[in-house]
N, C-alpha and C positions, 0 to 999 in steps of 0.2 A: 398148300398150293399157292404159288406166287402168281400174281396178276399185276399188269401195268395198265392203269387208266390213263389214256393219252389223248392229246388234242394238238392240232397244228393250226397255224395261221399262214395264209399264202397271199401271193400278189394277185391271184385270179383263180379261175376254175379248171384250167387244163394245162398240165405240164407239157403236153405236146405242142402248145402254143407259146412255149417259152416262159410260162409262169413258174415261180419258185416258192419254196417255203421260207418264211421270214421269222417263224417262232415255233418252237416245240416245247410243250409242257407235259410232264408225266408224273404220276403219283403211284407209288408201290403199295400193293395190298398183299398181305399174307393171311391165308384162310379168311378172306373177306374183311380183314381189319387193316387200317392204315398203319404203316410202319414208321412214318415220318421221313422216309427217303423219297426224294424227288429228283427229277431231271428237268432243267429249264435252260434254254438257250435262245437268245435273239440271233438271227442269222442275216448276214448281208446277202441279198439275193442276186447281187451282181447285175442288177438292172433297176430301172426307175420304178417306183410304185405307181400304178395307174391312177389317173384322176378318179376320185370317188372311193379309193381304198383307204384313204386317211380316216374317214368317218368310221369305217368298220374296225380297223385295227388300232387306231391311235398311234400308228407308226408312220414315220416319214423317211425320206431319203437321208436327211441330216442325221436322224437318230440311228439309222441302220448302217451308215457309212463306215464306222469304225468297229462294227461287230464282226465276228469270225465268219468266214464263208463255210459252206456246208462241208467241204472236204476236210476242214480242220476239226469238225465235231462229229462226223459220221461214224467213225469207229467207236468213239466214246458213247454215242447213242446206242449202237448195237451191243456194246458191252453191258450197258445198263439194262437193256431189254432182255438180253439172253434168249431163253426159250419160253419165257413167261407168256401167258395169254395176254392179248392186247385188247382192252376194253375201250371201244371207240364209238362215238355217236356219229352215225353215217360213215361206217368204216370204209366203204368203197372209196370215198373221197380222199381221206387221209392216207390210206394204203397206196393209192395210185401215185400220190405225190412222194411219199417216203420211198417207194420202190423206184420211182423215176430218179430221184436224187442219188440213191444208193447205186442204181444201175449205171448212171453216168460216171461214177467213180470206180466201177468194177468191184464194188463191195457186195457181199451176200444179200440177196433180196429177202424180204419178210414173207414167209408162206401165207397165202390168203386164209388158210384154215387156222392160223394163229390168232386171228381177230375174232372178237365177240362184238357184234353190232347191237348197241343198245337201242338204236332207232328201230331195227327190225323186231327186237324184243318188245318194245313199247307198242308197236303196231299190232303185234300178235296178241298181246295181253289186253289192249284197249282198242279194238278195231273201230275205225271211224272217228276216233278222238284225236285231237292235235297231239303230235309226238315230238315237237321241238323240245330242246332242253329247257327253255323257259316254261313251256306248258307242263312238262313233267315236274319241274320245281314247284309250280302251283299245286299240282295234284298231290304231291307228297309232302308239301309244307317245308320244302328245302329253301333256306334263305339264300336268295341270289341278288340281294339288294346292292351288292358291290359290283354287279355285272353291268355297269353303265356302258362300258366298251368291252368288246371281246378281248380276252387274253388267254393264251393257251394254258398257262399253269392254273389260273383261277378257274377256267372252264373244266379242267381236269379234276380239280378238287370238288367242284360242284357235281360233276358227272359221277364221281366216286360215290357220293351220297345217293344220287338218283339210282345208280346201278345196284347198290345194296338194297334199296327199296324194291326195285324190280325183281330181285331174286328172293324176296320174302322178308326183308328186314335186315337189321345190322348184324344179327347172329342167326343166319338161316339154318345152320347145322347144329347149333347148340353144342359145339365141340370145344373142349379144352385141348389145344394142340401146341406142339413144340415149334418155336420159331427156328428159322434156318440157323444151324450152328449151335443151337442150344442143346446141352447135354441133359439127358433124362436121368431119372433115379437109377435106371439100369445101365446107364453109361453108353447107350448105343445111338442116341440122337434120333431114333425113329419117331415119326410123327404119331404113331399109335401106341407108344410105350410110355406115355405120361403117367407118373405116379405122384401121389401127394407125399410131401416130405414130413417126417415126424416133427412135432413141436419141440422147440428147444427146452421149454419148461411146461410141465403138465398144467392144464387148467385147474383151478381150485374147485373142490367139490361144491355142488350147489344144494346138496341134500343135508339138512341139519341133523344133529344127533337125535333129536326128538322124532323127526320124520323117519330116520333109519330104524329106530326102536319100534315105532308104530308099524312099519312094514314087516319087521321080523315077527311081531306078535300076530299080524294078519296071516303071514305064511304058515306059522305054526298051527293055526286053526285049520288049514287046508289038508293036513295029513301028509303021509310019506310020499304020496304020488304028485305032490305039487311040483310044477315044472321048475320052480326056483330052486328046489332041493336037488332035483336031478342034474342040474347044470351048475350047481354051486361049486 
């Protein structure tokens, strides 16, 4: 199962008021394990950053001026996401911005049911408790010391750790699964067809000759019905 843990940074709170995305960061998970694949882009919002946004993003007009505009990275973003579930903290916020940007370009929109909202998950699991990303990091012991300023890729990496804790730990299913494109021992690449491969060289025996002789003498005393004789 492929999932994308995603975060955006924006110039404000409402795309309907002309605010735009200035950064997208995303981390790929396969069966709840990071694959190492990421997506990260700074984006020229084609407008000035509002006063006060500098402290939040650490991004300014000068920094963003030579970055690509969204129309140059939108298709690449959709190709990276594909049909994977999108794990987002406060998904409604990021989804409305992403779909606004995609819609302005005439690109396919992201279905709302493609998103998994970790904010809603945290509120359901810990009712009445703070559910910000920082609060969840404290609860689960996730190191967020590098999070002095918001950054989409860093927040996605931190959220991935928090998400895995929310669903029960780093290996919630305790399943050995095949990665995308990996061939199984049966050659069909199916996720449920994993098989252990035979060792290239057998392990050396751990039973000494004296121990084997003692066992044989013991079995001999048990008579002809001994299970060791029936299956020898």
